[in-house]
C-alpha positions in Angstrom: 73.8 214.4 24.8 73.9 215.7 21.4 76.5 215.1 18.6 76.9 214.4 14.9 77.1 211.1 13.1 77.8 211.3 9.3 77.3 215.1 9.5 73.8 214.6 10.8 72.8 215.7 14.3 71.9 212.9 16.8 71.0 212.5 20.4 72.9 209.8 22.3 73.4 208.2 25.7 76.8 207.2 27.0 76.9 203.8 28.9 80.7 203.5 29.1 81.2 203.8 32.8 85.0 204.2 32.7 84.7 207.0 30.2 82.0 208.8 32.2 83.9 208.4 35.4 87.0 210.0 33.9 84.8 212.9 32.5 83.2 213.4 35.9 86.6 213.4 37.6 87.9 216.0 35.1 90.5 213.6 33.8 89.0 213.9 30.3 87.5 217.2 28.9 84.4 216.3 26.9 82.3 219.2 25.6 81.9 221.4 22.5 84.5 220.6 19.9 85.2 217.1 21.4 85.0 213.9 19.3 85.0 210.2 20.2 85.7 207.0 18.3 83.4 204.4 19.8 81.3 201.3 19.6 77.7 202.5 19.3 74.5 200.6 19.4 71.6 202.0 17.3 68.1 200.9 18.0 65.1 201.5 15.6 61.7 201.1 17.3 58.2 201.3 15.7 55.3 201.8 18.1 52.8 200.9 15.4 52.8 200.3 11.6 52.0 203.9 10.7 54.3 205.8 13.1 57.7 207.1 12.3 60.5 204.9 13.6 62.1 206.1 16.8 65.9 205.8 16.6 68.1 205.8 19.8 71.9 205.8 20.0 73.9 204.3 22.9 77.6 204.6 23.3 78.8 201.3 24.6 82.6 201.7 24.6 84.7 204.8 23.9 87.9 203.8 22.2 89.6 207.2 22.0 88.8 210.9 22.0 90.2 214.3 21.1 89.3 218.0 20.7 89.1 219.8 17.4 92.4 219.0 15.6 94.3 217.8 18.6 96.0 214.5 19.1 93.7 211.5 19.8 94.0 210.1 23.3 93.3 206.5 24.1 91.0 205.8 27.0 92.6 204.4 30.1 90.7 201.4 31.5 90.6 200.2 35.0 91.9 196.7 35.7 88.7 194.8 36.1 90.1 191.6 37.6 87.9 190.0 40.2 89.7 187.8 42.7 87.7 184.6 43.3 88.2 182.2 46.2 87.8 178.7 44.8 86.9 175.9 47.1 87.7 172.4 46.1 85.3 169.5 46.6 88.3 167.2 46.9 91.0 169.1 49.0 93.0 165.9 49.5 93.6 165.5 45.7 95.4 168.9 45.3 
């Protein structure tokens, strides 16, 4: 994907599965004129000492989003509780 960071064009990858799922399900409109506030990881890589650094941007967590001058919307997160069955080594002591 392409966007802007500090008024500079960048390419980025979105790894936030909840956000992507909501975009794919058309619950969130994300396209031209959209903006996101997010946690982003930036990686600088050098292949060798004389090459230009390769910079990659990965969106880890989208906090909120909006379009143009519209109101910012908070991302709805799924409840990620995992039920675990615990077995006791000492069932008589419970």
